[in-house]
N, C-alpha and C positions, 0 to 999 in steps of 0.2 A: 527060508531061514526059520529056525525054531523060535518060539516066544522067548525062551531064556536068552537067546543071542541077540534079540532085537535091541536097538538103541532106545534109550529113554526119551520121553518128550523133551526133557530138559537138554539132552544132548543135541537133539535136532534144533531146538531154539538157539543154543550156543553156536551151532554151525551157521545158522541163519545170520546171527549177529556178526560172525566172522566174515561172512560175505559182504555185509553192509560196510564193515570197517575196511575191507580190502577194496571195495568200490571207491570209498573216499580217498584211500591212499593212491589208487590208480589215477583218479581224476586230478588229485593234487600234483602227482608226478607229471602228468600230461600238461597241466597248466604251467609247470616250471621247466618244461623240457628245454634243453640247451641245443638240440639239433635232431636230425632225423633218426639217428641211432643212439639216443640218450640211454645209457645203461640203467638209469633209475626207472625209466618207463618200462624197460624190458623186465626188470626185477619185479616191479609192481604188477605187471601183466601176469607173470608167472605165479605170483602170490594170489592174485584174483582167480586164476584158473584152478589152482589147487584148492582154494576155499570153496569155489563153486562146485567142484567135483565132489568134495567131501560132503557138502550139504545135499547134493543130489542123491548120493548113495544113502545117506542117513534118512532122508525124506522117503526114499523108496522102501528101505528096510522097515521103517516104522509105520508108514501110512500107505504103502503101495501106490505112491504118487511120484510123478517126475516133474522136473522143471521144463519150461518150453524152449530152453536154449541150451547150447553146448559151446563152451569156449574152446577154441582149437588148442591142441596140445603141441608140444615142441616137435613131434614127428609128423606134422601135417604133411599131406601129400603135395601141397603147393610149394614151390620154391620161394625164397625170400622176395618180398616185394621190391622192385627196382623202378617203379614208375614215378611220375611226378608227385610231389607232396600235395600240390593243389591242382588237380586235373582240370583242364579246360573243357573236356568232353568225356562222355562215358559210353561204353557199349554194354548192353545187357544181353548175355547169351543164355538161352533157356533150352533145355531138352527135357521132354516128358515121354516116357514109354508107356504104352498100353497094350493089353491083350484083348482081342475081340472074343469075348466069352459067350455072348448071346447075339448072334448075327440077326436073328429075327427081330429082336428089340431094336437093334441098330437100323434095320430096314424100315420098321414101323415109325420110328422117330423121323427118319428122312422123308418118309411118305407124307408126314404131316406138314413138312416144309414146302415140298414141291407139288405142283399140279400134275398128277400122273398122266392126265390126258394130253397135256402139252409138253411135259418134260420127259426125262428118260424113264424107261420101264426098269425099275430097280430089281425086278425079280426074274429077268429073262436070261441072265448069265451073259458072259462076254466081258471084254476088257473095259467097256464103258458102262457096265450095269452091275447089279447086285451090290455086294459089300463095297466094291471099289467105287461105284457111283454114290452110294450112301455116305461114305466117308467124305467124299468131295462136297456133297450137299451140306452135311452137318458142319464141317470145318469152314465152309464158305459162309454159313449163316451165323454161327456162334463164335464169340471170342474164345481164344484158347483157355482163358481163366474160367469162363463159364462151363466149358466142356470139362475142365478139371474138377470143378465143384459138383457137376451133375453127371459124372462119368457112368455111374451105375444106371441112370436112366437111359443112356445110350448103348447099353450092353457092353461096356468096356470095363476092364479091371486095371487099376493103376499098377505100374511097375516102378522102377527107379525114376527119379527126376533130379535135375540139378539146375541151379541158376548161378551164373558168374557175373559179377559187376566188374568190368575191366576199365581201367583208366586209359585215356587217350590224350595226346597233345592237342589235337585239333579235331573237330567233327569231320567225318568222312565226306567226300564229295558225293552228291546224289548219284545213285546207281553204281558206286564204286565196287561194292562187295556183294552185290545181290547174287551173282552166279556162284560164289563160294563163300557163304556167310561166316563160316567158322575157320577158314584157313588161316586167317591172320590173328587168331587168338593167341596171346602171349601170356602163359601162366604167371610170369614174373610181374605182370601189370594187373593182376586180379586184386581188386581192393577188398572184396569179400565174396564168400561163396556159401550157398545154402543147398544142402543135399537132403533128399527124402528117400529112404530105402527101408525095406523090411529088415535089413541086416542090423539096423540100429535099435530094433525093438527087442530088448533083452527080457521083456516081461513074458514073452511067449515061449512055450516049449516047442522046439522044432520037431519033436517026435510025436506031438499030439496032433493027429490029423483032423480032429474035430474043431480046431481053432484056425480060422482063416487069418493069414498074415495081413496086417494093416500097417502102412507106413506111419511113422511118427510125424509130428509137425516139423516144419522146416528147422534145420539145425545148422548153425554156422560153422564153417570149417576155414 
């Protein structure tokens, strides 16, 4: 955007004040809600979404900055929530994709964890060795969140990721879903969802090969 078309600092400040006012109206509507489908809450939600979107756009146009959140729009991919208003249990469903871009770095990190003389030889090839064995070592040693925060150290490149918080009536019985952990996921019981993907990064020019795509912070859908 050219300098002439940029919003003024005053316009950005006005948009920020509009978000604050919309937040207050939304909270007041929630506090006064008359039922699960109160139209006043729905209207206040849409007003907050519109104000936040306007502020985000002006903030980026003026200062080349973005907000750390995204309010879902009306065409969200999830269907309307039909779960309990006060869930007794929750399921947190997480998927993170990675590309193995530096196998030798992955092998080196795994070698630091295991005693190579007593453990598997990570460099001999075969189904139980090499990258296959290194992945088992690292994901067995480190928590998934630690691997996500240190993925470059392990020779991995982040792809898309998603986290769904799903409401349940009662906690599942021990061992009930371990064989097929995602088969019972019901999109209509998703309380909130957070996605990370390079497709959300409007700041980058997809035709510029000199810029590596990096995902944004978690955004709510």
